[in-house]
N, C-alpha and C positions, 0 to 999 in steps of 0.2 A: 544572553540568547540572540544570537546572529541575523541576519535578514537572510530570505530565500531568493533561489533563484527561480526565476517564471519567464517563461518566453513565448507561453501561450496562454491566451485568459480564461482561467478556469482550471488550469492545472498548475501544481505548486510542486517543484521538486526542493527539497531539504538539503543540505548537504552539510557534512561535516566540516566545520568552521577550519580547521587546522589541515587535514589530509585531502579534503574537499569531495570522499565517498560518499555518495548517495544513501542519502539514512532513509528517506522515505519520498514516493509520488504521491502530492494529495487530489484526486479528482472532484470539484465541485459538483453538487447538484446542476449549477448553471451552466455548467460546461456545454458549448455549442461547437462542433468541430467540422470536418467533411466527412463523408461516409464509413473510413475508416482510419480509425486514429489506434497505431500503436505506439505504447509511451513508453516501452522499456526496451532498451538494447538486446538485441538477438541473441546475446550470450546470457541473460540473466535466465536461472531457473524458473522465474515465474512470469510469464508472459501476460501482460496488462493493456487488451487494448478496448478503445471504446468505439463502439459503432453505432449509425442511426439509418433507420430504415424507415420507408414509407408504407402506407396500403397500399398492397399489389404487390410488395416488390416477396421477392423468395427465397432463402437460403436451402440451396440445394440437400436434398438428404446425404448424409455421409456416414461413414465410421473412422476413428481413426486408427492407423496403421501401427501395433504393438510395437514399442520403441524401447530400447535398454538404456538408461541417460543415465552418468556418474553423476549426482547432486550433491555438493557438499554443503552449500551454503543453503538455511533455512529463508525463506522468506514466507512473508505472510500476506492475507489481503483482507482489509475491514471493510465493511458496507456497513454506515449508519442506517439501516432502515427507517428508525425512529428513534428521537429524543436530540441529546446534545452533550459532549462529553470535551473536555481539555486533553490531546495528544501529549504528553512527554515525550521528544526523540531525544537518546542520550546516543555519543559516539561510543566507539569499541573501548573506550578507557573508561566508560561511564561516568561520562560529565554530561549533564544538561546541554543542547543545544537548540533548542526549538522549542517553544510550546503553543501547539495548533490547535485551534479550537473546530471541532469537527460537528458538522448540523446534520439533519435526517437529509439522504438523498447523498452525502458525500461518501465517498471512497478513498480507501489509502492503501499501497501498496508499502510494506515495511520492508525494506531492501536490506540494511545493515543497522550495526549498533542495538541501541539497546531500546525500550519503550514500555511504555506505561499510562493508564488514563486514570483521569477523574472525572465519575460521571456526575456529571449538572442536571441533568432532568431525566426521570425512568426512559430506559434506554432499552433497544435491541439490535444487537449488531450480529452480524451473520459474519464470519471466520470461514478462509479458505485458507490453506498452507500442504504443501508437500505433505504424504504419508509413504508407509505406514506411521502411525502414531507408536511412538515408542515407550509412553508412558512420561512420568513427570519428570524424571532423568536427563527429559530433552531443555530444560529451562536451567537458567542461574540465574535466581533472585539475587537483587543486591538492592542499597538502600545507595541513593545518589550522592556523588562526591561532591 
């Protein structure tokens, strides 16, 4: 299991140790940043931002413009609302690259490679990914190398 790349306190980027592809971005509950903190490259199929607002701030009402996008990479966002788990991050070659403990309030963008979880305490995970859902055929389950 290799080290992670971290340049922002409270944000951890986990890389494939050989290809250096980004496997995941973990945003810890204790992360504090500027007002707007977009943590993903502009070309990612899922954008991850953590923004901070104070009393009296206002987000202007708005709608999103209908846009057709060609999305080929499936990415997933997990928010650990409560509980604890160990997240196992695997390379595209299905080799274990990192074990990361997730705690209540942590959020992770699963960018590439594979992943699995071992739940340590009763947990509630909020999950978001691109749709539409195409059924169980979207996943290839594997035994780690």
